[in-house]
C-alpha positions as CSV (number, residue, x, y, z in Angstrom):
1,M,-68.3,-30.2,-29.2
2,S,-64.8,-28.7,-28.5
3,D,-63.5,-25.3,-27.6
4,Q,-60.4,-26.2,-29.6
5,P,-61.7,-26.9,-33.1
6,D,-58.3,-26.4,-34.6
7,H,-56.6,-29.0,-32.3
8,I,-55.3,-31.9,-34.3
9,P,-53.8,-34.9,-32.4
10,V,-50.6,-36.3,-33.9
11,L,-50.5,-39.7,-35.7
12,P,-54.3,-40.2,-35.2
13,Q,-54.6,-43.1,-37.6
14,A,-51.6,-45.0,-36.1
15,V,-53.0,-44.5,-32.6
16,Y,-56.4,-45.7,-33.8
17,D,-55.0,-48.8,-35.5
18,A,-52.8,-49.6,-32.5
19,L,-55.4,-49.3,-29.7
20,T,-58.9,-49.8,-30.9
21,P,-58.5,-53.6,-31.3
22,V,-57.7,-54.1,-27.6
23,I,-59.8,-51.5,-25.7
24,R,-62.7,-53.3,-24.2
25,E,-63.0,-52.4,-20.5
26,R,-60.6,-49.8,-19.1
27,W,-57.8,-47.8,-20.6
28,V,-55.6,-44.8,-19.7
29,D,-54.7,-41.7,-21.6
30,C,-51.8,-40.5,-19.5
31,T,-51.4,-37.1,-21.3
32,L,-55.0,-36.0,-22.0
33,G,-54.0,-32.6,-23.3
34,L,-56.9,-31.2,-25.3
35,G,-58.6,-34.6,-25.7
36,G,-57.9,-35.3,-29.3
37,H,-56.7,-38.8,-29.0
38,A,-59.3,-39.6,-26.3
39,E,-62.2,-38.4,-28.4
40,L,-61.0,-40.4,-31.4
41,L,-60.8,-43.6,-29.3
42,L,-63.9,-43.1,-27.3
43,K,-65.9,-42.8,-30.6
44,A,-64.4,-46.1,-31.9
45,T,-64.5,-48.3,-28.8
46,P,-67.3,-50.2,-27.0
47,P,-69.7,-48.1,-25.0
48,E,-69.0,-50.1,-21.9
49,S,-65.3,-49.2,-22.0
50,R,-64.0,-46.6,-19.6
51,L,-61.3,-44.0,-19.9
52,I,-59.0,-42.8,-17.1
53,G,-57.6,-39.5,-18.3
54,L,-54.6,-37.8,-16.7
55,D,-53.0,-34.4,-17.1
56,V,-51.0,-32.1,-14.9
57,D,-52.4,-29.0,-16.3
58,P,-55.8,-28.2,-14.8
59,R,-56.7,-25.9,-17.7
60,N,-56.3,-28.7,-20.2
61,L,-58.4,-31.0,-18.0
62,T,-61.2,-28.4,-18.1
63,R,-61.0,-28.1,-21.9
64,S,-60.9,-31.9,-22.3
65,A,-63.9,-32.4,-20.1
66,Q,-65.8,-30.0,-22.4
67,R,-64.6,-31.7,-25.5
68,L,-65.5,-35.2,-24.1
69,S,-68.8,-34.2,-22.5
70,P,-70.8,-36.6,-24.9
71,F,-68.9,-39.4,-23.1
72,S,-69.2,-38.1,-19.6
73,D,-70.5,-41.4,-18.3
74,R,-67.4,-43.2,-19.6
75,I,-64.6,-40.9,-18.4
76,H,-62.7,-40.3,-15.2
77,L,-60.4,-37.3,-15.4
78,L,-57.7,-36.7,-12.9
79,Q,-55.1,-33.9,-12.4
80,N,-52.1,-36.1,-11.9
81,N,-48.6,-36.7,-13.4
82,F,-48.4,-39.9,-15.4
83,G,-45.4,-40.9,-13.3
84,E,-48.0,-41.6,-10.6
85,L,-49.9,-44.1,-12.7
86,D,-49.1,-47.2,-10.7
87,S,-50.2,-45.7,-7.4
88,L,-53.3,-44.1,-9.0
89,L,-54.5,-47.5,-10.4
90,G,-53.8,-49.0,-6.9
91,E,-56.0,-46.3,-5.3
92,L,-58.8,-47.0,-7.8
93,E,-58.4,-50.7,-7.2
94,I,-57.8,-51.4,-10.8
95,A,-55.4,-54.3,-11.3
96,A,-54.9,-54.1,-15.0
97,V,-56.0,-52.0,-18.0
98,D,-56.4,-52.7,-21.7
99,A,-54.1,-50.0,-23.0
100,V,-51.8,-47.2,-21.9
101,L,-51.4,-44.2,-24.2
102,A,-49.0,-41.3,-23.7
103,D,-48.3,-38.4,-26.0
104,L,-45.2,-36.8,-24.5
105,G,-45.4,-33.6,-26.4
106,V,-46.4,-30.2,-25.0
107,S,-49.9,-29.0,-26.1
108,S,-50.0,-26.2,-28.7
109,N,-52.1,-24.0,-26.3
110,Q,-49.4,-24.4,-23.6
111,I,-46.7,-23.2,-26.0
112,D,-48.8,-20.3,-27.1
113,D,-49.5,-19.2,-23.5
114,V,-46.8,-16.6,-22.8
115,E,-47.3,-16.9,-19.0
116,M,-46.0,-20.5,-19.1
117,G,-42.7,-19.4,-20.6
118,L,-42.3,-22.3,-23.0
119,S,-41.7,-20.3,-26.1
120,F,-38.5,-18.4,-27.1
121,D,-40.5,-16.5,-29.7
122,R,-42.7,-14.7,-27.2
123,D,-41.5,-12.8,-24.2
124,G,-42.9,-14.0,-20.9
125,P,-41.9,-15.1,-17.4
126,L,-39.2,-17.8,-17.3
127,D,-41.5,-20.4,-15.7
128,M,-42.0,-23.6,-17.8
129,R,-44.1,-25.4,-15.2
130,L,-46.7,-27.6,-16.8
131,D,-48.1,-28.3,-13.4
132,P,-48.8,-25.1,-11.5
133,G,-48.4,-26.9,-8.3
134,L,-44.6,-27.3,-8.8
135,T,-42.5,-24.9,-6.9
136,K,-39.3,-24.7,-8.9
137,T,-39.3,-22.7,-12.2
138,A,-36.9,-22.5,-15.1
139,A,-35.7,-19.1,-13.7
140,D,-34.8,-20.8,-10.4
141,L,-32.6,-23.3,-12.3
142,V,-31.0,-20.7,-14.6
143,N,-30.1,-18.4,-11.7
144,S,-29.0,-20.9,-9.0
145,L,-27.3,-23.9,-10.7
146,P,-23.4,-23.8,-10.7
147,E,-22.1,-23.2,-14.3
148,R,-20.9,-26.8,-14.7
149,A,-24.2,-28.2,-13.5
150,L,-26.2,-26.0,-15.8
151,A,-24.0,-26.9,-18.7
152,D,-24.5,-30.6,-17.9
153,L,-28.2,-30.2,-17.6
154,I,-28.5,-28.6,-21.0
155,Y,-26.3,-31.2,-22.6
156,I,-27.8,-34.3,-21.0
157,E,-31.4,-33.3,-21.6
158,S,-31.1,-32.0,-25.1
159,Q,-27.7,-33.0,-26.5
160,E,-26.9,-29.3,-27.1
161,P,-23.3,-29.2,-28.4
162,F,-22.8,-25.6,-27.2
163,S,-23.9,-26.2,-23.6
164,R,-20.7,-25.0,-22.1
165,K,-20.7,-21.8,-24.0
166,I,-24.4,-21.2,-23.2
167,A,-23.9,-21.9,-19.5
168,K,-20.9,-19.6,-19.3
169,R,-22.9,-16.7,-21.0
170,I,-25.9,-17.2,-18.7
171,C,-23.7,-17.1,-15.6
172,E,-21.9,-14.0,-16.8
173,S,-25.3,-12.3,-17.2
174,R,-26.8,-13.4,-14.0
175,R,-24.0,-11.9,-12.0
176,R,-25.3,-8.5,-13.0
177,A,-29.0,-9.2,-12.6
178,R,-31.4,-12.2,-12.2
179,I,-32.6,-13.7,-15.5
180,T,-36.4,-13.7,-15.4
181,R,-37.7,-13.5,-19.0
182,T,-37.8,-15.9,-21.9
183,A,-36.7,-13.2,-24.4
184,E,-33.7,-12.5,-22.3
185,L,-32.7,-16.1,-22.1
186,A,-33.2,-16.6,-25.8
187,R,-31.0,-13.6,-26.5
188,L,-28.2,-14.9,-24.3
189,V,-28.3,-18.3,-25.9
190,S,-28.2,-16.8,-29.4
191,Q,-25.2,-14.7,-28.3
192,A,-23.4,-17.7,-26.9
193,V,-23.7,-19.8,-30.1
194,G,-23.3,-17.0,-32.6
195,G,-26.9,-16.5,-33.8
196,R,-29.3,-18.6,-35.9
197,R,-27.9,-21.5,-37.8
198,G,-30.4,-23.0,-40.3
199,R,-34.2,-23.2,-39.6
200,I,-33.9,-24.1,-35.9
201,H,-33.7,-21.3,-33.4
202,P,-30.5,-21.5,-31.3
203,A,-32.4,-21.5,-28.1
204,T,-34.6,-24.5,-29.0
205,K,-32.6,-27.2,-27.2
206,T,-31.8,-25.1,-24.1
207,F,-35.5,-24.3,-23.6
208,M,-36.4,-28.0,-24.1
209,A,-33.7,-29.1,-21.6
210,L,-35.0,-26.6,-18.9
211,R,-38.6,-27.7,-19.5
212,I,-37.6,-31.3,-19.0
213,A,-35.7,-30.5,-15.8
214,V,-38.4,-28.3,-14.3
215,N,-41.1,-30.9,-14.8
216,E,-38.9,-33.9,-14.0
217,E,-40.0,-35.5,-17.2
218,R,-37.2,-38.1,-17.3
219,A,-38.1,-39.6,-13.9
220,A,-41.8,-39.4,-14.8
221,L,-41.3,-41.3,-18.0
222,D,-39.3,-44.1,-16.3
223,A,-42.1,-44.4,-13.7
224,L,-44.7,-44.6,-16.5
225,L,-42.8,-47.3,-18.3
226,A,-42.5,-49.3,-15.1
227,A,-46.2,-48.9,-14.3
228,S,-47.2,-49.8,-17.8
229,R,-45.2,-53.0,-17.7
230,R,-47.0,-54.1,-14.5
231,R,-50.5,-52.9,-15.2
232,V,-51.3,-53.8,-18.9
233,R,-53.3,-57.0,-19.1
234,P,-52.3,-59.9,-21.4
235,G,-53.1,-58.9,-24.9
236,G,-53.2,-55.2,-23.9
237,R,-50.9,-52.6,-25.5
238,V,-48.7,-49.7,-24.5
239,A,-48.4,-46.8,-27.1
240,I,-46.1,-43.9,-26.5
241,I,-45.5,-40.9,-28.7
242,S,-42.2,-39.1,-28.2
243,F,-40.8,-35.9,-29.7
244,H,-37.0,-36.0,-29.2
245,S,-34.3,-38.6,-29.3
246,G,-33.8,-38.9,-25.6
247,E,-37.4,-39.8,-25.0
248,D,-37.6,-42.2,-27.9
249,R,-34.4,-43.9,-26.8
250,R,-35.8,-44.6,-23.3
251,V,-39.0,-46.0,-24.7
252,K,-37.2,-48.1,-27.3
253,E,-34.8,-49.6,-24.7
254,A,-37.6,-50.3,-22.3
255,F,-39.7,-52.1,-24.9
256,R,-36.7,-54.1,-26.1
257,T,-36.0,-55.2,-22.5
258,W,-39.6,-56.3,-22.0
259,A,-39.5,-58.2,-25.3
260,H,-36.2,-59.8,-24.4
261,D,-37.7,-61.0,-21.1
262,G,-40.6,-62.5,-22.9
263,E,-43.3,-60.3,-21.4
264,F,-44.1,-58.2,-24.4
265,R,-43.9,-58.3,-28.2
266,L,-42.9,-55.3,-30.3
267,V,-45.7,-54.2,-32.5
268,T,-43.5,-51.5,-34.1
269,R,-39.9,-52.6,-34.6
270,R,-39.3,-49.1,-36.0
271,P,-41.2,-46.0,-34.8
272,V,-44.2,-44.9,-36.7
273,V,-43.8,-41.4,-38.1
274,A,-46.1,-39.0,-39.8
275,E,-46.7,-39.1,-43.5
276,E,-46.1,-36.0,-45.7
277,T,-49.8,-35.1,-45.8
278,E,-50.0,-35.0,-42.0
279,M,-46.8,-33.0,-41.7
280,R,-48.2,-30.3,-44.0
281,Q,-51.5,-30.2,-42.0
282,N,-49.9,-30.4,-38.6
283,P,-46.2,-29.3,-38.5
284,R,-46.0,-30.5,-34.9
285,S,-46.2,-34.1,-36.1
286,R,-42.8,-33.8,-37.9
287,S,-40.9,-34.9,-34.9
288,A,-43.5,-37.4,-33.5
289,R,-42.4,-41.0,-33.0
290,L,-44.9,-43.7,-32.0
291,R,-43.8,-47.0,-30.5
292,V,-46.2,-49.8,-29.5
293,A,-45.8,-53.0,-27.5
294,V,-48.3,-55.7,-26.7
295,R,-48.2,-57.9,-23.6
296,C,-47.9,-61.5,-24.3
297,A,-50.7,-63.8,-23.3
């Protein structure tokens, strides 16, 4: 049924509990990935309900289409960024949907693909584009941004306390030769911060910050939240899984604003996190945070 038998979606039971009660006609999975959440919900929702599935990675769309082939008459898969949700629904002449789901994490197969350059553990081109149609790569940012702007980017997007030292070390190195490989960048970051401290690799936050910037994830999330606020029907729900504090903060603040304005009610006053059993089975779930809001009638 799936060419990714080992793919496990994060927080599956929480997503199931949050969305199956409200899915009746149309719903959106904004980050289809390898189709784990979509398959779970398609199995549990009425046969007349329809899924609109989005992903920027065409390879993931192909794999999801294979996984979801038993539901081929119920799915409409599109290669689009979730930041374009509002305009897409307008083009499809869909005024409102039952639910919007977004898992903001990067798929395991993308991390494992050395050509995408997302991992500091494997040497590959310093790319980081989730959408191959984007023109700017992580190498472009690392080699062109002024030192202060690079330090600001790393700090703002990942709260890296050593951002100034890291930017300085990068700029010293790039004066000699352009930085083009993930292993080289990881080595420079390690040198700047003095090597590994604890379990987390010293380059973790720098790589995350560059990925966020390359893919313009901050702007896309803001656009997704705005579209969800407009497009979810009364009684419908918005469910968003984030993986770092910056994302979770933006979702929390948006949901609280909606609730304060009387348009939505918070289903989760605190984020839902994985239980110990899931963390052991799926280590990726350790940093997952699910927040859910329901539109008031």
